[in-house]
N, C-alpha and C positions, 0 to 999 in steps of 0.2 A: 836642763834646757834654760832655765831662767838665766839671763844674761848672755847668753851665747847669739842673740841676734837672729837665730833662725826659727822657723816655726815649731811649735810643740807639737802638734799633729803632723806636719810634713818638714821633717829633718833637712830634706834637700832644697827646701824653699826659704828665701830670706823673709825675716819677720817684717810686717807693716806696722803692727801696734800691740797692745797690750790688752789684754781682757781685763776690765775693772774689777771683776769678780774673783776670778782664780789666778789673776797675775802671770798668766802665761803669756809668752810671746805668741802671736798669730800672725799667719800671712793674709794677703788680698783675699783669697777664697773662704778662708776660716772667719775672717772679720764680718761681723753683722752689726750694724748700727741700729740701737734702739734708743729712743729718748736721747739721741744725738751722741750715744755713748758707745766705744767698742766694747762687743761681747763674744764669746766664741759661741758655737752652736751648743754646745755641751749647758753652758751657763744659761744660754737662753731659753733652752728646752727646760730646765728646772724652774725658771722664773716663771713660764708659761704653765707648768704643772701646778706650782703653787698658787698661780693666780685661777686655775680651774677648781681648786678644791672646793668642795662644799662645805660651808660650815653648819653645824647642827642650829637650828634656831630655836631661841628659847623664847616660847609666848609670854611668859611672865617674868621678867626680871626685876629687880629693885628698883629701878628707875620708872617703869610702869606702874608698879604697884604704888609707890609714892605718888604719882601723878593721878593715880584712880583715887586715893584719899584724899587728895588735895581737891580735885575736882567734887568729890561727893560731899566734902565740906563747905565747898562755896555753893553746890545747890541746896544743901541744905540751910545754909544760912541766909540764902535768898529767898527760900520758902518762908522761913521764920520771919523775916523783914516784911514780905508780903503780907503773911498772916497777922503780924501786929500793926500794920498801917491799915488794914481793913477792919479790924477790930475796933482801932481807935477812932474810927471814922462814923 
């Protein structure tokens, strides 16, 4: 069907555009513009399903652990500075 100018889903209809994801020719009824780009219903539903996937949330990643260590070090350093300032006075 690609290159025929006929809709991939409705061969009796003339193609209006090409889906940017599957590259199939699609007619006016099959074309859905999403983000200003033509997509067919099948590719749009795949994109929607991928957007609705709930990813597992990890509570403690390396970045969180690194920030916790840096924060604890800064707090410990501040406590030491205050303790030295009070003992010197």
